[in-house]
Each structure stands twice: as structure tokens, then as C-alpha cells.
C-alpha positions in Angstrom: 0.0 0.0 0.0 1.4 3.4 -1.0 1.1 6.4 1.3 0.1 6.8 4.8 -2.8 4.7 6.2 -5.9 6.3 7.7 -8.2 9.2 6.9 -6.9 11.6 4.2 -6.8 15.3 4.6 -9.5 15.6 1.9 -11.8 13.4 3.8 -11.2 15.2 7.1 -11.8 18.6 5.5 -15.3 17.5 4.3 -16.5 15.8 7.4 -17.4 17.5 10.7 -20.5 15.6 11.8 -21.8 12.1 11.7 -24.3 13.1 9.1 -21.5 14.4 6.8 -19.9 11.0 7.1 -23.2 9.3 6.2 -23.7 11.5 3.2 -20.3 10.5 1.8 -21.6 6.9 1.3 -25.3 7.2 0.8 -27.0 9.0 -2.1 -30.4 10.8 -1.5 -32.1 7.9 -3.4 -30.5 5.3 -1.1 -31.5 7.3 2.0 -35.1 7.4 0.8 -35.1 3.7 0.4 -33.7 3.1 3.8 -36.3 5.4 5.3 -39.2 3.8 3.3 -38.3 0.2 4.3 -37.5 1.2 7.9 -41.0 2.8 8.1 -42.6 -0.2 6.5 -40.9 -2.6 9.0 -42.0 -0.3 11.8 -45.6 -0.5 10.6 -45.4 -4.3 10.4 -44.0 -4.6 13.9 -46.0 -1.9 15.7 -48.9 -1.0 13.5 -49.9 2.3 12.0 -49.9 3.8 15.5 
């Protein structure tokens, strides 16, 4: 492996919160799918409530 291991300066400069980190890996479309299926599972487990 070339270079130093660990988080790069570029990555550190773009991330200050947990949400920033999440947004690096998940597109808005993927986030919508996660929310939709999480809500569907919640309704299955706990009802419309």
C-alpha cells in the first residue's frame, strides 16, 4: 500500500458531523429507500400507531 494509512486530509476537510460521514456513502435515493423500508418494517412490527 502506498502512502500513509488512515483518513486523508481531503476526507477530514469535508466531514465535521456524523451526518457528513453518512452523506459521503449514501445518495439521497438510497437514504429514501432506507427510510421507506424502515418505516414499512415499523408499521409491520408496531402497527400504524
